N, C-alpha and C positions, 0 to 999 in steps of 0.2 A: 473433519474439515482440515483443511492444509492451507496456510497460509503461508504466502511469501512476502517480506518483508525489506525495503528497498530502501534505503536511505546512506549518505554517506557518512553518516556520523555513526559509527563504527558501537562505543559505548549505547549507545540508543536503540540499536537493533538489536544487540544482543543480549538486552535488557529488558527488555519488551518479547523477548523470542523467552527468555526463561519464564519473563508471569505469566505468558499463557500456556506453556507446560505446565505450569503448575496446577493450573484448570483445565488440563486435557487436551489443550488443543497442540498441535501439531505445527511448529514455523519453523522454518529456514528462514535465513535472511543473506543477505549481500550489498556488500557496498557502493556497487556499481549497476551503472545499464547493462555494459556491457556480460557483467557477470547476472545479472537479470535474465537476460536473454537466453544463456549457457543454462540457465538454473530450468527454465522453461520449455526446454530441448531434454533433459534430462528426467525430470519429473513432473509432473500432475500436480496442478494445483489447483483450488475452488475462488480464493480470495487471493489478492494482492493490495500490501500497503503500501502505496508509492509516495515519496517526500516527493513535493512540488520543484523545488530547486535543487539538482544533484548535477553534478561536473556530468559531461558528455550530450545528452540531449535531457531535455524538460519531462516532467512529470507529466508531462500531457504526450507529448515526442513517443514516448517510453511504453504508453498505455497503449497509443494506438497498433504500434509492432509488438506487443504482449497481445493484443487483439486478433492480432493477424495470426500468429503462432495459438493459439488458447481462446477459440470460440467460444465463448460461454464463457469464460475467467471474469467474476466480479473485482471492483477496486474499488476503493478509498483512498484520498490525496489525504496529506497531513502536509501540516505548513508551521515552521516556526518565523513568518515573514507576511507583511501587509496587514489588509483592512477587512472590516467583517466584508463590508462591498465589494472588496476583490476575491474572497473566498468564494461569494455566492457566481459571480462572473465567471471565474474561473471554473467553477461546478455546473455549471452552465456550458462552457466551453468544450469539460470533457467529456461531458456527458455522464457526470458522477452523482450521488445523491448526497455523499457525505464529506465534507474538509473539515478536517480536525484539527486545534489549533495543539501545539507542543508545549508545553508537556502535555504528554497522550494518557487520561486517567484510562485507566487497564479495562477498568470494568465496564464503562461508558464505550469504548473501542468495542469489547467482547458482542455489548450489544447492539450497535451500530453492524460489524458482521453478521451478526443473525438477524437482522432485519433488510441487508444488501443476499444475501445467499436467498431468502422465502419468496423476493422478486422475480 
């Protein structure tokens, strides 16, 4: 499984990538929408974990652009802002099943990644 982590919080994505690597999951990270779009041109990913609020494009806008470049890529959103109602509405709007709240429990994330990839 190849994962792309996209969040403007460098410490968060580097730590997540390290923790995923310790569990045998290959994860790359970027801190901007532009770098995410460049990454998918250079590499192939099964799933992208996107921050909802990232400078440049919103997570939803970035998802749409990534889908154009990588049909079949799966997505999970993560956020540190808003209410549970906001997450459910945002997930429905974005067409994703999971919106995770920061801080992210790595075991829970891995479980959700497997579920998303099974569909």
